[in-house]
Structure formats: C-alpha cells, structure tokens
N, C-alpha and C positions, 0 to 999 in steps of 0.2 A: 952853135955852141950854148950862145945867148940865149938859144928859145928854149932848151935842155933845162938848164937853171931855173928859167921862169916856169916851165912845167914842172919841175922836181918845185919849188914853193908855193905851187896852186897845190899841188897833192898833198902835200905837207899843212895846206892852211886848212885842206878839205878832210884830210885823216884828224886833225886835231877839233873839228867839230863836232866829227862824226863821235869823238870819244867822248867830247862831252855832254853832248847832246844823248849820247848810253848814258855815262853817269847818273845825270841828272834823275832822268826817272828811278836809280836804284838808290839813289840817298830817298829822295821820297816815297818808294816802296817801306825801306828799312823803317823810317821815321813814322810808319803808319802797322808795321808788323807787330805790335803790342797786341797780346790777348786779353780782350774783354773778358774781364770775370761779368756775371750782372746775378750771380749768387756765389752767396760765400758763408761757407760753415769753422762753428768754433765749438768744439766737444774738450771733454773735462775736468768741466768747472765743476767742481763740488758744490752740489745743495746747501742751502744753508741750514744746518741745523744748531741749536743754543748750545751757549759755551762749545761752543767752535768756532776757530779761530777761520779766517775769510783765505778764500782758495787763489794765490796769483800765479797759478800755473791754467796753461790752457795748453789744447791743440789745435794748429790751426790747416787751413785745407790749401789746394794746391793754390801754389801763383800769390800770396801774401803771408804776412809776417807782425807780430807785434808790433808797433813806434817805440824806435827806443826813446825814450825819455828818462830826465833823471829823478830817481828813487826819492818820493819823500814822506811823510808821514802817513800819509791815505792816501800813494799809489805805490805799486811796484809792478813792474813788467809792462807797463802800460795799460795795466788793468788798478779800476777804482770800482770801489763797493758804496753805496748810498743806504742808508736806513732810511725807509720811504714814508708817506706820509705829511702829516700835516707839521712834523717837526724831523724834515726832512734834514738830517745834518750824516755828513763822512764818514765814515769809518774810519778810525788806527789801525796801521798796518797789525801792531799789535792786540787790538783787539779782538774780541768773541761778542757774536751773534746774542742776543736776547729773543726769549721763548715770544712768540703770539706778532713778531714784530716781522715787516716784509723789507726784504732788502733789492736792490737796485746793483747789477752790476754792469760799469761800462768798460768796454774795449776800446782800444784805440790800434787800431792797425794800416798796414801799409801795403799795397806792392810792391811783387820783389822786380827783379828786374825784369823786361820783355812782357811784364803783364798791366793793364789799367782798367783802372772799377767803371763801370756805366756810370755814365753821367755828364755833368757838365763843372766845366771849375768851379760853379756855384752850388751847384746841389747835386747828389747822389741818387742814381738810380738802381740799386743793386738790392738785392733780398739779402738777408742776414738770418742766422739759425744757431741761437747758441744752445746747445744742446736737444737740438731738433726741436727747441720751442722758435718760434714767430720774434727775429727782433726787431726793436727799430735801429733804422741809421740816421745817423747827421753827416752832414758835413763839419770841418771845422773852421770856426774863423779864421781867414788870414791863409788859408788851406785849400791846395787845387784838392776838389773833391773827387778827381781822379785818383788822386793817389795816396789821401789819408783822407779815412774816413773813420768814426766811433758807433761803434754797434752797444747798445744799451736792454738788456731786459730784466725784468723786474720778478723775482720768485714768489712764488706764493708764500704765507704766513709762516715764520720759522716755528714746528712744534717740533718735541721729541717724539721720535721714532716709536713704535707702539709693538711689541714684540706679543705675538700671542701665544708665543710655546716655544719652550728651550729645550734641547735634547742635550743630554751629557753622555759622555763614552767613556768607553777605557778604563774604567776604577773595578776595581778588581772585588769579587766577593768578598765580604768580611768573613773571616774560619775564624772558628775557636783556637788560639793560643798563638796569632800570629799579628805584625803590626800593624795596623788599617794601612788602606793605601790612600 
C-alpha cells in the first residue's frame, strides 16, 4: 500500500513536470507569434491644392492603424501637416494650403494586436508608402519603434489644377419662343 502511494506521488510529480515543460514552449511561441510588418502603406490622403483644407483621414493597410492621440489645433486623427522650407510651421486644422508652398504630412501609426513593426525598440526598419510615394519613417522618442512610428512625406509645391478643356452636356438647343435652358 505504501509503495502504491509513493508510485502515485512520483507519477503526479512527473506529470506535473511534463505539463509545465509542455506549457513553457507554448507561452514563448505565443509571445513571438506576432506577424512582423516590414512594409506599410497609407492611401487616400488628399493632395494639397491652394485654398483647400488639409485632409485628416487616411486608409491604413493590414496590421496597423492610426495612433489614438488627443486632437489639438494642429493635429487630428494622428495626422498633422507642416509647411516645408525655412519658414516651416504646423498648419492649423482649420487652415488652408497656400499656392507655391510645399507641405509635409506626418502620420502617427501603431500596430494592431498580433502585429509588430520590423526593427528594434529604438529604430524602425519599416518601409512606408503614402499614396504610393516613398515616405520617411522615424521612431517616436520614448516609444517602442516596434509598436509606434511616424511616417512623413513632403508633397510637391502646391499648385492650382489646370484644366486644358471643359465639356458641357445636357443643355437644350435654343428654340424660338421657348425659355432658355
């Protein structure tokens, strides 16, 4: 009887050890199971045109999203605009673009659960494209670059869109005695 209790005790200890050693690799596997993003794309940012308001919406690719930040006078939805050049200044959210000025958009992004940006805690190794244009990627001071980055792109100088021709349709041909269309 005593031998049976000892045997059952040994079996219990062995089963516990096997269960624990079986669980530990599963935990470490889950911790590293995040999908690494090496390229991110952001689309649908409106191109700056004179006398138009900045666009503070974007479409984000798989695995990442806008960084939730409180709105300010110069930032909305994690997006801010700055007039480029030696008179660089952040554009107010209620402001408008000026002709012949170049503007830089800065977009703060973060990963969704189950994803991580390529790089280290201090530096990002992500390639980013804004409206199919190569953007600069920087880490945010005090943040893990594997979870939070800022993408910036400078648009060409702001110009009015020139129309070479205009067509008009659906106007009735004038007839004697009828009211003009």
